[in-house]
C-alpha positions as CSV (number, residue, x, y, z in Angstrom):
1,X,88.1,114.2,99.0
2,X,89.0,111.9,96.1
3,X,90.5,108.6,97.0
4,X,90.4,105.7,94.5
5,X,90.4,102.1,95.9
6,X,92.9,99.5,94.7
7,X,90.0,97.4,93.5
8,X,88.6,100.1,91.3
9,X,92.2,100.7,90.0
10,X,92.6,97.1,89.0
11,X,89.2,97.1,87.3
12,X,90.2,100.2,85.4
13,X,93.5,98.6,84.5
14,X,91.6,95.6,83.0
15,X,89.4,98.0,80.9
16,X,92.4,100.0,79.8
17,X,94.3,96.8,78.8
18,X,91.4,95.7,76.7
19,X,91.3,99.1,75.0
20,X,95.0,99.2,74.6
21,X,95.1,95.7,73.1
22,X,92.5,96.8,70.5
23,X,94.4,100.0,69.7
24,X,97.9,98.6,69.5
25,X,97.6,95.0,68.5
26,X,94.5,94.7,66.3
27,X,92.8,92.6,68.9
28,X,95.8,90.3,69.3
29,X,96.7,89.6,72.9
30,X,100.2,90.7,73.9
31,X,102.1,89.1,76.8
32,X,103.0,91.8,79.4
33,X,105.4,92.0,82.3
34,X,104.4,93.5,85.7
35,X,107.8,95.2,85.9
36,X,108.1,98.7,84.5
37,X,110.7,98.5,81.6
38,X,112.6,101.6,82.7
39,X,112.6,104.0,85.7
40,X,109.6,106.1,86.8
41,X,108.9,108.6,89.5
42,X,105.6,110.3,90.2
43,X,106.0,113.7,92.0
44,X,109.1,114.7,93.8
45,X,111.2,113.6,96.8
46,X,112.6,117.1,97.1
47,X,109.4,119.3,97.3
48,X,106.0,118.4,98.7
49,X,103.3,117.7,96.2
50,X,100.0,119.0,97.5
51,X,96.4,118.8,96.3
52,X,96.0,121.4,93.5
53,X,99.7,121.4,92.6
54,X,101.2,120.8,89.2
55,X,103.8,118.0,89.1
56,X,105.4,115.6,86.7
57,X,105.6,111.8,86.1
58,X,109.2,111.5,85.0
59,X,110.2,108.4,83.0
60,X,113.6,107.4,81.9
61,X,115.5,104.5,80.3
62,X,112.7,103.1,78.1
63,X,113.2,101.8,74.6
64,X,112.8,104.6,72.1
65,X,109.2,104.6,70.8
66,X,107.7,102.9,73.8
67,X,104.2,104.2,74.5
68,X,102.8,105.0,77.9
69,X,99.3,105.2,79.3
70,X,98.6,106.4,83.0
71,X,95.5,105.8,85.0
72,X,94.3,106.8,88.4
73,X,91.6,104.3,89.3
74,X,89.0,104.5,86.5
75,X,90.3,107.9,85.3
76,X,92.7,107.9,82.3
77,X,95.3,110.6,82.9
78,X,96.7,110.4,79.4
79,X,93.8,110.7,76.9
80,X,96.0,109.2,74.3
81,X,99.2,107.1,74.7
82,X,102.4,109.2,74.9
83,X,105.7,108.1,73.3
84,X,109.2,108.1,74.8
85,X,111.8,110.1,72.8
86,X,114.8,108.7,71.1
87,X,116.6,108.6,74.5
88,X,113.8,106.7,76.1
89,X,112.7,109.6,78.2
90,X,109.2,111.0,78.8
91,X,107.9,113.7,81.1
92,X,104.1,113.6,81.7
93,X,102.7,116.8,83.3
94,X,100.0,116.3,85.8
95,X,97.7,118.7,87.6
96,X,96.4,117.3,90.9
97,X,92.8,118.0,91.7
98,X,92.4,120.5,94.5
99,X,90.0,118.1,96.3
100,X,92.4,115.1,96.2
101,X,93.1,113.4,99.5
102,X,96.5,113.5,100.9
103,X,98.4,110.2,101.2
104,X,99.5,107.6,98.7
105,X,97.8,107.3,95.3
106,X,98.7,104.2,93.3
107,X,98.8,105.0,89.6
108,X,98.5,102.3,86.9
109,X,101.2,102.5,84.2
110,X,100.6,100.6,80.9
111,X,103.3,100.4,78.2
112,X,103.5,99.0,74.8
113,X,106.6,98.0,72.8
114,X,107.4,96.4,75.2
115,X,104.2,95.6,76.9
116,X,103.9,96.0,80.7
117,X,101.4,96.8,83.5
118,X,102.8,98.2,86.8
119,X,102.2,100.7,89.5
120,X,103.8,103.9,90.7
121,X,102.9,105.8,93.8
122,X,102.1,109.5,93.8
123,X,102.3,110.9,97.3
124,X,100.3,114.0,98.2
125,X,101.3,115.8,101.3
126,X,100.1,118.6,103.5
127,X,102.2,121.4,104.8
128,X,102.9,121.5,108.6
129,X,103.3,125.2,109.5
130,X,106.2,126.6,111.6
131,X,105.6,126.3,115.3
132,X,107.6,127.6,118.3
133,X,110.6,128.5,116.1
134,X,111.6,131.2,118.5
135,X,112.4,128.6,121.1
136,X,115.5,127.4,119.1
137,X,118.7,128.9,117.9
138,X,120.1,127.8,114.6
139,X,123.8,128.0,113.5
140,X,124.7,126.8,109.9
141,X,127.9,126.2,108.0
142,X,128.6,124.9,104.5
143,X,130.4,121.6,104.2
144,X,130.5,121.3,100.4
145,X,129.5,118.6,98.0
146,X,126.5,116.4,98.9
147,X,126.5,116.1,102.7
148,X,125.3,112.8,104.1
149,X,125.7,112.0,107.8
150,X,127.4,113.2,111.0
151,X,128.5,111.8,114.4
152,X,129.5,113.5,117.6
153,X,132.4,112.4,119.8
154,X,132.4,112.7,123.6
155,X,135.1,115.4,123.4
156,X,133.1,117.7,121.3
157,X,134.1,116.9,117.7
158,X,131.6,116.6,114.9
159,X,132.5,114.2,112.0
160,X,130.7,114.9,108.8
161,X,130.6,112.8,105.6
162,X,129.7,113.9,102.1
163,X,129.6,112.0,98.8
164,X,128.3,112.8,95.3
165,X,129.3,109.6,93.5
166,X,132.2,107.4,92.5
167,X,133.9,110.2,90.4
168,X,132.5,113.4,91.9
169,X,134.3,113.6,95.2
170,X,133.7,112.7,98.8
171,X,134.9,114.1,102.1
172,X,135.3,113.2,105.8
173,X,135.7,116.3,107.9
174,X,136.1,117.0,111.6
175,X,134.4,120.1,112.9
176,X,134.4,121.8,116.2
177,X,131.0,120.9,117.5
178,X,130.6,124.1,119.4
179,X,131.6,126.6,116.6
180,X,131.2,124.4,113.5
181,X,134.6,125.4,112.3
182,X,136.3,122.8,110.1
183,X,139.4,121.5,111.9
184,X,140.6,118.7,109.6
185,X,139.8,116.7,106.6
186,X,140.8,113.1,105.8
187,X,142.7,112.0,102.7
188,X,140.4,109.2,101.6
189,X,141.9,105.9,100.4
190,X,141.4,104.6,96.8
191,X,139.8,101.5,95.5
192,X,141.2,98.9,93.2
193,X,140.4,101.1,90.2
194,X,142.3,104.0,91.7
195,X,139.1,105.9,92.5
196,X,138.4,107.5,95.8
197,X,136.5,105.4,98.3
198,X,133.5,107.6,99.1
199,X,132.2,107.9,102.7
200,X,128.5,107.8,103.6
201,X,127.6,106.6,107.0
202,X,129.7,107.5,110.1
203,X,130.0,106.5,113.7
204,X,132.5,107.4,116.5
205,X,134.2,105.0,118.8
206,X,135.2,107.0,121.9
207,X,136.8,104.0,123.5
208,X,139.5,103.7,120.9
209,X,139.3,107.2,119.5
210,X,138.4,106.0,116.1
211,X,135.9,106.9,113.4
212,X,134.1,104.2,111.4
213,X,132.6,105.0,108.0
214,X,130.5,103.0,105.6
215,X,131.7,103.1,102.0
216,X,128.5,102.2,100.2
217,X,129.7,102.2,96.6
218,X,132.8,100.2,97.3
219,X,130.8,97.9,99.6
220,X,133.2,98.1,102.5
221,X,134.0,99.8,105.8
222,X,136.9,102.1,106.7
223,X,138.3,103.0,110.1
224,X,140.1,106.3,110.7
225,X,142.0,107.8,113.6
226,X,139.8,110.4,115.2
227,X,142.7,112.8,116.0
228,X,144.7,112.7,112.7
229,X,142.0,111.4,110.4
230,X,144.6,109.0,109.0
231,X,143.4,105.6,107.7
232,X,143.6,102.8,110.3
233,X,142.1,100.0,108.2
234,X,140.1,99.5,105.0
235,X,138.1,96.2,105.0
236,X,138.1,94.3,101.7
237,X,136.0,95.7,98.9
238,X,132.8,93.9,98.4
239,X,132.8,92.5,101.9
240,X,129.4,94.0,102.9
241,X,126.5,94.6,100.6
242,X,125.5,98.3,100.3
243,X,126.7,99.3,103.8
244,X,124.6,102.2,105.1
245,X,124.5,102.8,108.8
246,X,127.1,102.1,111.5
247,X,126.6,102.1,115.2
248,X,129.2,101.5,117.9
249,X,128.8,99.6,121.1
250,X,131.8,100.9,123.0
251,X,131.0,98.8,126.2
252,X,131.2,95.6,124.2
253,X,133.8,96.4,121.6
254,X,131.4,96.0,118.7
255,X,130.5,97.9,115.5
256,X,127.3,97.0,113.7
257,X,126.8,97.9,110.0
258,X,123.5,97.6,108.2
259,X,123.6,96.0,104.7
260,X,120.9,98.3,103.3
261,X,117.7,96.9,101.9
262,X,118.6,93.4,103.2
263,X,118.0,92.0,106.7
264,X,121.7,91.5,107.3
265,X,123.9,93.3,109.8
266,X,127.7,92.9,109.7
267,X,129.5,92.6,113.1
268,X,133.0,93.9,113.8
269,X,135.3,93.8,116.8
270,X,136.4,97.4,117.5
271,X,139.4,96.2,119.4
272,X,140.9,93.8,116.9
273,X,139.4,95.5,113.9
274,X,138.2,92.2,112.5
275,X,134.9,91.2,110.9
276,X,133.5,88.6,113.3
277,X,130.0,87.7,112.1
278,X,126.6,88.5,110.8
279,X,123.2,89.1,112.3
280,X,119.8,89.1,110.5
281,X,116.5,90.7,111.0
282,X,114.1,87.9,110.2
283,X,110.4,88.1,109.3
284,X,108.2,86.1,107.0
285,X,109.8,85.1,103.7
286,X,108.8,86.0,100.2
287,X,107.5,89.6,99.8
288,X,107.8,90.3,103.5
289,X,111.6,90.5,103.7
290,X,113.2,93.0,106.1
291,X,114.7,95.8,104.0
292,X,117.0,97.4,106.6
293,X,118.0,101.0,106.6
294,X,119.2,102.7,109.8
295,X,119.9,101.2,113.2
296,X,119.8,102.1,116.9
297,X,121.4,100.4,119.8
298,X,120.5,99.5,123.4
299,X,123.9,98.5,124.7
300,X,122.8,97.9,128.3
301,X,119.9,95.7,127.2
302,X,121.8,93.9,124.5
303,X,119.5,94.7,121.6
304,X,119.9,96.2,118.2
305,X,116.9,97.9,116.5
306,X,116.2,98.5,112.9
307,X,113.4,99.5,110.4
308,X,112.5,98.1,107.0
309,X,112.0,100.6,104.2
310,X,110.0,98.6,101.6
311,X,108.0,96.5,104.1
312,X,106.2,97.8,107.2
313,X,108.4,96.1,109.8
314,X,110.2,97.2,112.9
315,X,112.6,94.7,114.4
316,X,115.2,94.0,117.1
317,X,117.9,91.5,117.6
318,X,119.0,90.0,120.9
319,X,122.8,90.5,120.7
320,X,123.5,87.5,123.0
321,X,121.4,84.9,121.2
322,X,121.0,86.4,117.7
323,X,117.3,85.9,117.9
324,X,115.3,88.3,115.9
325,X,111.8,89.8,116.7
326,X,109.8,91.8,114.3
327,X,106.4,93.6,114.6
328,X,104.3,94.9,111.7
329,X,103.6,98.6,111.8
330,X,101.3,99.5,108.9
331,X,101.4,103.1,109.9
332,X,105.1,103.3,108.9
333,X,105.5,103.1,105.1
334,X,109.0,103.8,103.7
335,X,110.6,103.8,107.2
336,X,114.1,105.1,107.1
337,X,115.2,105.8,110.7
338,X,114.6,104.7,114.3
339,X,115.4,106.2,117.7
340,X,115.0,105.0,121.2
341,X,114.3,106.5,124.7
342,X,116.5,104.4,127.0
343,X,114.4,105.3,130.0
344,X,111.1,104.1,128.8
345,X,112.2,101.8,125.9
346,X,109.9,103.6,123.5
347,X,110.8,103.6,119.8
348,X,110.4,106.4,117.4
349,X,110.2,105.5,113.7
350,X,110.4,108.1,110.9
351,X,108.9,107.3,107.5
352,X,109.2,109.0,104.1
353,X,106.0,107.6,102.5
354,X,103.6,108.2,105.3
355,X,105.3,111.5,106.4
356,X,105.2,110.6,110.1
357,X,106.8,109.6,113.3
358,X,105.2,106.5,114.9
359,X,105.8,106.0,118.6
360,X,106.0,102.4,119.8
361,X,106.3,100.9,123.3
362,X,109.0,98.4,124.2
363,X,106.9,95.6,122.8
364,X,106.1,97.3,119.5
365,X,102.6,98.5,120.4
366,X,101.7,101.7,118.6
367,X,101.3,104.6,121.1
368,X,101.1,107.6,118.7
369,X,101.2,108.4,115.0
370,X,102.3,112.0,114.4
371,X,102.3,113.7,111.0
372,X,105.4,115.8,110.6
373,X,105.5,116.8,106.9
374,X,106.7,115.5,103.5
375,X,109.4,112.9,103.7
376,X,110.3,111.9,107.2
377,X,113.9,110.9,106.7
378,X,115.7,111.0,110.1
379,X,114.9,110.9,113.8
380,X,116.9,111.1,117.0
381,X,116.2,111.1,120.7
382,X,117.7,113.9,122.7
383,X,118.3,112.6,126.3
384,X,119.1,116.1,127.6
385,X,115.7,117.6,126.7
386,X,113.8,114.3,126.5
387,X,112.5,115.3,123.1
388,X,112.4,113.7,119.7
389,X,113.8,115.6,116.6
390,X,112.7,114.4,113.2
391,X,113.7,115.8,109.8
392,X,111.6,115.9,106.6
393,X,113.4,115.7,103.3
394,X,110.9,117.3,101.0
395,X,109.3,119.4,103.7
396,X,112.6,121.0,104.6
397,X,111.8,121.1,108.3
398,X,112.8,119.7,111.7
399,X,109.9,118.6,113.8
400,X,110.3,118.5,117.6
401,X,108.1,116.1,119.5
402,X,107.7,115.3,123.2
403,X,108.2,111.8,124.5
404,X,104.5,111.0,123.9
405,X,104.7,112.0,120.2
406,X,103.0,115.4,120.5
407,X,104.4,118.0,118.1
408,X,105.8,120.9,120.2
409,X,107.8,122.7,117.5
410,X,108.4,122.7,113.7
411,X,111.5,124.5,112.4
412,X,111.9,125.4,108.7
413,X,115.5,125.0,107.5
414,X,115.2,125.8,103.8
415,X,117.4,122.9,103.0
416,X,117.1,119.2,102.0
417,X,117.7,117.4,105.3
418,X,119.2,113.9,105.4
419,X,120.5,113.1,108.9
420,X,120.2,114.2,112.5
421,X,122.6,113.6,115.4
422,X,122.1,114.4,119.1
423,X,125.2,115.7,121.0
424,X,125.9,115.0,124.6
425,X,125.1,118.6,125.6
426,X,121.6,118.8,124.2
427,X,122.6,120.2,120.8
428,X,121.1,118.5,117.7
429,X,123.0,118.6,114.4
430,X,121.2,118.5,111.1
431,X,123.1,117.5,107.9
432,X,121.4,118.7,104.7
433,X,122.4,117.3,101.4
434,X,122.1,120.6,99.6
435,X,120.2,123.9,99.9
436,X,117.2,125.3,98.2
437,X,115.8,123.3,95.2
438,X,117.7,124.1,92.1
439,X,121.1,124.3,93.9
440,X,123.1,122.8,91.1
441,X,126.3,122.9,93.1
442,X,124.7,120.6,95.7
443,X,126.5,122.3,98.5
444,X,125.7,120.5,101.8
445,X,125.5,122.1,105.2
446,X,125.4,121.4,108.9
447,X,122.9,123.2,111.2
448,X,123.3,123.2,114.9
449,X,120.0,123.4,116.7
450,X,120.0,124.4,120.4
451,X,117.1,125.3,122.7
452,X,117.2,128.8,123.9
453,X,117.4,129.1,127.7
């Protein structure tokens, strides 16, 4: 199988830069940045790219007339430089060799006018076939727009959020967790500009019968009454940077909100509804910052756990002392979610780039590394069945693992999964952002997954 080393890639880059300098600048050296002067994506987040597939390197927001050369190691993928159109866009078709290795392939991207040299990752995935699908019952309902997250209350209510953008609508709905019938929908508050404050993350506080939501674009948090879905409190706009996940510690009257892609966690008192402090996942400085995404809580043990998306760290914070501990887990690249087994203390980390769930013991030692399919995006521990459920964004599946990380089932859902929630009765709820690829309406859905008895 083909796999090009980073060293050979860098050597090829130097050769290509020499060639490009001659071609573009008549042997004059041109200073170049190492940051791509636009946006670039190789492959797709929504469908797996496999060896032998045809895919696209999509480029946007360049200056009109910018030229682009792409290399994979020593191989020039663009025989001649390609030019961005008048809008600064460029789509480069790419046929992946059938014998290419699965995994991450760093491609070198060279531009002129302006000059830059940077990298973009092309991820090649393998398909995990369906397994033991007959052991589960699936029940699905549409929830409209771009569905995002869900949370289950102790009295059997499922709260679902959806959001498409600042001007495209957002919803907070309450569903009957048993039937998936929509019971109520909140009237969302508006921001200073008079626009709806969109809801993304969601958590339920059973102690005070309230629902907490993260309002990512408004950079705030809103609390709703669980019965009426009326607004209880909107925290000041801009008070938390890019809030993503919210977890509730009912025993200690606390809500924890991750400031996505930073190491910070904002702390709230759920009784007084006041912001009372800030915690931080701390690792080495510089390039090794902790880029937090989702959280999980050990209320009894007084620890808050998180994963870093852009750096391979898993961490936990002692909630009494504020002390942070982090362990490096190279097997988890692009980690987005974490779950915990309260009986053993084991941690389960789902990662989008490495397409896997990594199992760690309570001290952070790797116990298992299980491939689940393209784009591991969410993971939950189901205490009723003692199993792990993990969703794949591009693969469109839900993988089921035992507590040791062995794959025991793989369920196709033909959707674009985003979030999993485990109910108190053993049901697991999957929120999908939208359906089959090409669904322009972006209709989201909730799927209830239950084991057949």
